[in-house]
C-alpha positions as CSV (number, residue, x, y, z in Angstrom):
1,M,13.1,11.0,3.2
2,I,13.3,11.4,-0.6
3,K,10.1,10.5,-2.3
4,G,9.3,9.6,-5.9
5,I,8.3,12.3,-8.4
6,K,4.6,13.1,-8.7
7,G,3.1,11.0,-11.5
8,V,5.8,8.4,-11.5
9,K,4.8,5.1,-9.9
10,D,6.8,2.2,-8.4
11,L,5.7,-1.2,-9.4
12,L,6.2,-3.3,-6.2
13,P,6.7,-7.1,-6.2
14,E,3.0,-7.7,-5.4
15,E,2.1,-6.0,-8.7
16,T,4.8,-7.2,-11.0
17,P,3.4,-10.7,-11.6
18,R,0.2,-9.1,-13.1
19,W,2.3,-6.9,-15.3
20,R,4.5,-9.7,-16.4
21,F,1.5,-11.7,-17.3
22,L,0.1,-8.8,-19.4
23,E,3.5,-8.3,-21.1
24,E,3.9,-12.0,-21.9
25,T,0.4,-12.1,-23.3
26,A,1.1,-9.1,-25.5
27,R,4.4,-10.6,-26.8
28,R,2.8,-14.0,-27.5
29,W,0.0,-12.5,-29.6
30,A,2.3,-10.2,-31.4
31,S,4.6,-13.1,-32.3
32,R,1.6,-15.1,-33.4
33,Y,0.7,-12.4,-35.9
34,G,4.3,-12.2,-37.3
35,F,5.5,-9.0,-35.5
36,H,9.1,-8.8,-34.3
37,E,10.4,-6.8,-31.3
38,I,12.2,-3.6,-31.8
39,R,13.8,-1.7,-28.9
40,I,14.1,2.1,-29.5
41,P,15.8,4.7,-27.4
42,I,14.0,6.4,-24.5
43,F,15.0,9.8,-25.7
44,E,15.4,11.3,-29.2
45,V,16.1,14.7,-30.7
46,T,13.1,17.0,-30.1
47,T,12.6,17.6,-33.8
48,L,11.6,14.0,-34.4
49,F,8.5,14.4,-32.2
50,A,7.6,17.9,-33.4
51,R,7.7,16.9,-37.0
52,S,5.8,13.6,-36.6
53,I,3.2,14.3,-33.9
54,G,2.5,17.8,-35.0
55,T,3.4,21.2,-33.4
56,S,-0.2,22.0,-32.8
57,T,-1.0,19.0,-30.7
58,D,-1.3,19.1,-26.9
59,I,1.7,16.6,-26.6
60,V,4.2,18.9,-28.4
61,E,2.8,22.1,-27.0
62,K,2.4,21.2,-23.3
63,E,3.3,17.6,-22.4
64,M,6.8,16.7,-23.6
65,Y,9.8,16.4,-21.3
66,T,12.4,18.4,-23.3
67,F,15.8,19.5,-22.1
68,Q,19.2,20.6,-23.5
69,D,21.9,18.0,-23.8
70,R,25.5,19.0,-22.9
71,D,26.3,19.9,-26.5
72,G,23.2,22.1,-26.8
73,T,21.0,19.6,-28.7
74,S,17.4,19.7,-27.7
75,V,16.3,16.2,-26.7
76,T,13.0,14.8,-25.5
77,L,11.9,11.8,-23.5
78,R,9.7,9.8,-25.9
79,P,6.0,10.6,-25.5
80,E,5.0,7.7,-27.8
81,G,6.7,4.9,-29.7
82,T,5.7,5.4,-33.4
83,A,8.0,8.2,-34.2
84,G,11.1,6.4,-32.9
85,T,10.2,3.2,-34.7
86,V,9.8,5.1,-37.9
87,R,13.1,6.9,-37.4
88,A,14.8,3.5,-36.9
89,Y,13.1,2.2,-40.0
90,I,14.4,5.0,-42.1
91,E,17.9,5.2,-40.5
92,H,18.6,1.5,-41.0
93,N,17.1,1.3,-44.5
94,R,14.5,-1.3,-43.6
95,A,12.6,-0.4,-46.7
96,A,15.2,-2.4,-48.7
97,V,14.4,-5.6,-46.8
98,P,12.1,-7.7,-49.1
99,V,9.7,-8.9,-46.5
100,P,6.9,-7.0,-44.6
101,Q,8.4,-4.9,-41.7
102,K,6.2,-5.6,-38.7
103,Y,7.4,-4.5,-35.3
104,F,6.3,-4.4,-31.7
105,Y,7.7,-2.5,-28.8
106,L,7.1,-2.4,-25.1
107,G,8.3,0.1,-22.5
108,P,8.0,3.4,-20.7
109,M,6.8,6.7,-22.3
110,F,6.8,10.2,-20.7
111,R,4.2,13.0,-20.8
112,H,3.8,15.9,-18.4
113,E,0.1,15.5,-17.7
114,R,-2.0,15.9,-14.6
115,P,-1.7,12.6,-12.9
116,Q,-4.9,10.6,-12.5
117,A,-6.1,7.0,-12.6
118,G,-4.6,5.2,-15.6
119,R,-2.7,8.3,-16.7
120,L,0.8,8.9,-15.3
121,R,3.8,11.0,-16.3
122,Q,5.8,7.9,-16.8
123,F,3.5,5.3,-18.3
124,H,4.0,2.1,-20.2
125,Q,2.8,1.2,-23.7
126,F,2.8,-1.9,-25.9
127,G,2.5,-1.0,-29.6
128,V,2.8,-2.5,-33.0
129,E,3.7,-0.9,-36.4
130,S,3.2,-2.5,-39.8
131,L,5.2,-0.7,-42.5
132,G,5.1,-1.1,-46.2
133,T,1.6,-2.5,-46.9
134,A,-1.1,-0.3,-48.4
135,D,-3.8,-3.1,-48.3
136,P,-6.9,-2.7,-46.1
137,R,-6.1,-6.2,-44.9
138,A,-3.1,-4.8,-43.0
139,D,-5.5,-2.6,-41.1
140,V,-7.7,-5.5,-40.3
141,E,-4.6,-7.5,-39.2
142,V,-3.5,-5.0,-36.6
143,I,-7.1,-4.4,-35.4
144,S,-7.5,-8.1,-35.1
145,L,-4.3,-8.4,-33.0
146,L,-5.5,-5.7,-30.6
147,W,-8.9,-7.2,-30.2
148,R,-7.8,-10.8,-29.8
149,M,-5.2,-9.9,-27.3
150,L,-7.6,-7.8,-25.1
151,S,-10.3,-10.5,-25.4
152,D,-7.8,-13.2,-24.4
153,L,-7.1,-11.2,-21.2
154,R,-10.9,-11.1,-20.5
155,L,-10.9,-7.4,-20.1
156,P,-14.5,-6.3,-19.3
157,G,-16.8,-4.0,-21.2
158,L,-14.8,-3.7,-24.4
159,T,-16.0,-1.9,-27.6
160,L,-14.1,-1.4,-30.8
161,E,-14.8,2.0,-32.3
162,I,-13.7,2.9,-35.8
163,N,-13.8,5.9,-38.2
164,N,-12.6,7.0,-41.6
165,L,-10.4,10.2,-41.5
166,G,-9.9,10.1,-45.3
167,Y,-6.9,11.6,-47.0
168,T,-5.2,14.9,-46.3
169,G,-7.1,16.6,-49.1
170,D,-10.4,15.3,-47.7
171,R,-9.7,16.9,-44.3
172,D,-8.5,20.1,-46.0
173,A,-11.9,20.3,-47.8
174,Y,-13.8,19.6,-44.6
175,R,-12.0,21.9,-42.2
176,P,-13.5,25.3,-43.4
177,H,-17.0,23.9,-43.0
178,L,-16.3,22.7,-39.5
179,V,-14.6,26.0,-38.5
180,A,-17.4,28.1,-39.9
181,Y,-19.9,26.0,-37.9
182,L,-17.9,26.2,-34.6
183,K,-17.3,29.9,-34.9
184,Q,-21.0,30.4,-34.3
185,Y,-20.6,28.8,-30.8
186,E,-17.0,29.9,-30.0
187,S,-17.9,31.7,-26.8
188,R,-19.6,28.5,-25.4
189,L,-16.7,26.2,-26.2
190,C,-14.2,25.2,-23.5
191,V,-10.8,26.9,-23.3
192,N,-9.0,24.0,-25.0
193,C,-11.5,23.8,-27.9
194,R,-11.3,27.6,-28.4
195,N,-7.5,27.2,-28.7
196,R,-7.9,24.2,-31.1
197,L,-10.4,26.1,-33.3
198,E,-7.7,27.5,-35.7
199,A,-4.8,25.1,-35.2
200,N,-6.5,21.7,-35.0
201,P,-10.3,22.1,-35.2
202,L,-11.0,18.4,-35.7
203,R,-9.9,17.8,-32.1
204,V,-13.0,19.7,-31.0
205,L,-15.1,16.7,-32.2
206,D,-13.3,14.5,-29.6
207,C,-13.8,16.8,-26.6
208,K,-15.4,15.2,-23.6
209,V,-16.8,18.4,-22.1
210,P,-20.6,18.0,-22.2
211,E,-21.4,21.4,-23.7
212,C,-18.8,21.0,-26.4
213,R,-20.2,17.6,-27.2
214,A,-23.7,19.0,-27.5
215,I,-22.5,21.8,-29.8
216,T,-20.7,19.4,-32.1
217,E,-23.6,16.9,-32.3
218,T,-25.1,18.9,-35.3
219,A,-21.8,19.9,-36.8
220,P,-21.0,19.0,-40.4
221,R,-19.5,15.5,-40.6
222,L,-16.2,14.5,-42.2
223,A,-18.0,11.7,-44.0
224,E,-19.7,14.3,-46.2
225,S,-16.3,15.5,-47.5
226,L,-14.6,12.1,-48.1
227,S,-13.5,11.1,-51.6
228,G,-14.6,8.0,-53.3
229,E,-11.2,6.4,-52.9
230,A,-11.3,7.0,-49.1
231,N,-14.7,5.5,-48.8
232,S,-13.8,2.5,-50.9
233,Y,-10.7,1.8,-48.8
234,F,-12.7,2.1,-45.5
235,T,-15.5,-0.2,-46.9
236,K,-12.9,-2.9,-47.5
237,V,-11.6,-2.5,-43.9
238,L,-15.1,-3.0,-42.6
239,M,-15.6,-6.0,-44.9
240,G,-12.4,-7.5,-43.5
241,L,-13.5,-7.1,-39.9
242,D,-16.8,-8.7,-40.8
243,A,-14.9,-11.6,-42.4
244,V,-12.9,-12.3,-39.3
245,K,-16.0,-11.8,-37.1
246,I,-14.7,-8.8,-35.0
247,P,-17.5,-6.5,-33.8
248,Y,-17.2,-2.8,-34.2
249,A,-19.1,0.5,-33.8
250,L,-18.8,3.4,-36.2
251,N,-17.9,6.7,-34.4
252,H,-17.7,9.8,-36.4
253,R,-16.2,11.7,-33.5
254,L,-13.1,9.5,-33.4
255,V,-10.3,11.8,-34.8
256,R,-7.3,10.9,-32.7
257,G,-4.9,13.4,-31.2
258,L,-1.9,13.0,-33.5
259,D,-1.5,14.7,-36.9
260,Y,-0.1,11.8,-38.8
261,Y,-3.2,9.6,-39.1
262,N,-5.2,9.2,-42.3
263,L,-8.0,6.8,-43.5
264,T,-8.6,4.1,-40.8
265,T,-8.6,5.2,-37.2
266,F,-9.7,3.0,-34.3
267,E,-10.0,2.8,-30.5
268,V,-10.9,0.1,-28.0
269,T,-12.7,1.5,-25.0
270,S,-14.0,0.0,-21.8
271,T,-17.1,0.9,-19.8
272,N,-15.1,0.2,-16.6
273,L,-12.6,3.1,-16.9
274,G,-14.7,6.2,-16.5
275,A,-14.0,9.4,-18.5
276,Q,-10.6,8.3,-19.7
277,N,-12.0,5.1,-21.2
278,A,-9.5,4.3,-24.0
279,V,-7.5,1.1,-23.6
280,G,-5.7,1.0,-26.9
281,A,-5.9,3.0,-30.1
282,G,-4.3,3.5,-33.5
283,G,-4.7,3.9,-37.2
284,R,-3.2,4.3,-40.6
285,Y,-0.4,6.9,-41.1
286,D,0.7,6.6,-44.8
287,G,2.6,10.0,-44.9
288,L,4.7,9.8,-41.7
289,V,7.8,8.0,-43.1
290,E,8.1,10.4,-45.9
291,T,7.6,13.4,-43.6
292,L,10.6,12.2,-41.6
293,G,12.8,11.9,-44.6
294,G,12.2,8.3,-45.7
295,P,10.6,6.9,-48.9
296,P,6.8,7.0,-49.4
297,T,5.7,4.1,-47.1
298,P,2.2,3.1,-46.1
299,A,1.9,2.1,-42.5
300,V,-0.6,1.2,-39.8
301,G,-0.3,0.5,-36.1
302,F,-1.7,0.9,-32.6
303,A,-0.5,1.4,-29.0
304,L,-2.2,0.5,-25.7
305,G,-1.6,1.5,-22.1
306,L,-0.4,-1.2,-19.7
307,E,-1.6,0.8,-16.7
308,R,-5.1,0.8,-18.0
309,M,-4.9,-2.9,-18.9
310,S,-3.7,-3.6,-15.4
311,M,-6.6,-1.7,-13.9
312,L,-9.1,-3.7,-16.0
313,A,-7.5,-7.1,-15.7
314,P,-9.6,-9.5,-13.6
315,E,-8.1,-11.4,-10.7
316,F,-6.1,-14.1,-12.5
317,E,-6.0,-17.6,-11.2
318,R,-3.4,-18.0,-8.5
319,A,-1.5,-20.4,-10.7
320,K,-1.1,-17.7,-13.3
321,M,-0.2,-15.0,-10.9
322,L,2.5,-17.0,-9.0
323,D,5.5,-18.8,-10.4
324,D,4.7,-22.4,-11.3
325,A,5.1,-25.0,-8.6
326,S,6.7,-22.6,-6.0
327,I,8.3,-24.6,-3.2
328,Y,9.4,-23.3,0.2
329,V,12.3,-25.2,1.9
330,A,11.9,-25.2,5.7
331,G,15.4,-26.2,6.8
332,F,16.0,-25.8,10.6
333,G,18.4,-27.0,13.2
334,D,22.2,-27.3,12.7
335,Q,22.1,-30.2,10.3
336,G,18.6,-29.5,8.8
337,S,19.5,-25.9,7.8
338,M,22.6,-27.1,5.9
339,A,20.6,-29.9,4.2
340,G,17.9,-27.3,3.4
341,L,20.4,-25.1,1.8
342,A,21.6,-28.0,-0.4
343,A,18.0,-28.8,-1.3
344,L,17.3,-25.2,-2.3
345,E,20.2,-25.2,-4.7
346,E,19.4,-28.7,-6.2
347,L,15.8,-27.8,-6.9
348,R,16.7,-24.4,-8.4
349,L,19.2,-26.0,-10.7
350,T,16.5,-28.3,-12.1
351,G,14.2,-25.3,-12.9
352,L,11.9,-25.3,-9.9
353,T,11.1,-22.0,-8.2
354,T,12.3,-22.5,-4.7
355,V,12.5,-20.0,-1.8
356,S,13.2,-19.9,1.9
357,D,13.6,-17.4,4.8
358,F,16.9,-17.8,6.5
359,R,15.7,-15.8,9.5
360,S,13.2,-18.5,10.5
361,T,14.6,-21.0,13.0
362,T,11.6,-23.2,13.9
363,L,9.2,-25.2,11.8
364,K,6.3,-23.0,12.9
365,A,8.0,-19.9,11.7
366,H,8.9,-21.5,8.4
367,L,5.3,-22.6,7.7
368,R,4.1,-19.1,8.5
369,Q,6.4,-17.6,5.9
370,A,5.5,-20.3,3.4
371,D,1.9,-19.2,3.8
372,R,2.8,-15.5,3.5
373,L,4.7,-16.2,0.3
374,A,1.8,-18.2,-1.1
375,C,4.0,-21.2,-1.9
376,R,2.1,-24.3,-3.1
377,F,4.5,-26.8,-1.3
378,T,6.8,-26.8,1.7
379,L,9.8,-29.2,1.9
380,I,10.4,-29.8,5.6
381,I,14.0,-30.8,6.7
382,G,14.8,-30.8,10.4
383,D,17.8,-32.4,12.1
384,D,16.0,-35.7,12.4
385,E,15.2,-35.8,8.7
386,A,18.7,-34.7,7.8
387,V,20.2,-37.6,9.8
388,K,17.9,-40.1,8.1
389,G,18.5,-38.6,4.7
390,S,14.8,-37.8,4.2
391,A,12.4,-34.9,4.0
392,I,8.6,-34.2,4.1
393,L,6.9,-32.5,1.2
394,R,3.7,-30.8,2.4
395,N,0.9,-29.5,0.0
396,M,0.0,-26.2,1.6
397,E,-3.5,-26.2,0.2
398,T,-4.6,-29.8,1.0
399,K,-2.1,-30.4,3.9
400,A,-1.3,-33.8,2.3
401,Q,2.3,-34.9,3.0
402,H,4.7,-37.2,1.2
403,D,8.0,-38.7,2.4
404,V,10.9,-38.2,0.0
405,T,14.6,-39.0,0.2
406,L,17.4,-36.4,0.0
407,S,19.2,-38.6,-2.4
408,G,17.8,-38.0,-5.9
409,L,15.5,-35.3,-4.4
410,A,14.7,-33.2,-7.6
411,P,13.0,-36.0,-9.7
412,Q,10.8,-36.9,-6.7
413,I,9.8,-33.3,-6.1
414,S,9.2,-32.7,-9.8
415,S,6.9,-35.7,-10.0
416,L,4.9,-34.8,-6.9
417,V,4.4,-31.1,-7.6
418,T,3.2,-31.7,-11.2
419,S,0.9,-34.6,-10.5
420,P,-2.9,-33.8,-10.4
């Protein structure tokens, strides 16, 4: 037997209604905020990710699925969605379009990580990118979209954490102070943090290893090196969040794992996820478009993991998890089975979700399958009913029954299944 690859998960029919609900909720909220869907390729040239994410990041150094195409080009399965979106923005000259460019995307990403709960090698992200606006209100808008969407899903234990990364010059000024401090404790840092010390020392602040966290508790803070312009921008972001009544907590450790962020960075966490507690995260990345060969373009966005959302999502009401007004047709007997087949087609053509199990040959077997499929109603058509041109509609929850005629069946069924 050939099994699936480690870290790659099948989504079976029992799970897909939940996923579809999450995806439809995300699409609805993105559209409400004026974001439009973009569909980018699953693989790109490797250089795109190396230049955008940063060569010193764990993603580029250890986690990308990279291989040689037949013409020798190095290509990589996308580890995140921002780089591809920005590449499309540049390639199709979207900067020339005289309206804000606000995109959302939804689909699989790929990272060669150690598989664990909520973190797979093929995982799924929903993300948004707002390009072309350098106003703090654009930051507030994307944060608001993320917060409202997660709140609408009633995900438990949510906290919005936010930090100010300043400009590149601010971080350049801060880095020597941080490195000098960390060098004193280098032997006590974990292996990952010792490797980051020279290449990406700010990531040490975000380490979850207890001893590393204890060491960095008294480290110099980035806030002490921020320029007046960076502080002013961040203050306006916080004022905007206050204005739209979104709660937040300042977190000076929040530095994010990608090199392209500046100024606002944020993350929504949940107390119900354990150590890997981030549900969604993002920030401002004003220099990325220019780094990838485009014009200077301010930008801000976020991405969230659908696997983690699915783990957190409470049990939805049955009506939300199942297709509306699902009807099982129990057609049995020589004439009843043919009448049942005709009824199936008629109800489906009117937009009603209608199913049956052609293996069942008795009413008892049909009713058992209707229960297993969690159908709300069963339409019963045996030989006697077929001869009389009638059927029985049974409510599977209340057991109430209604006689209907096979002539003009669809309007009768629609009326009965939608009535209180």
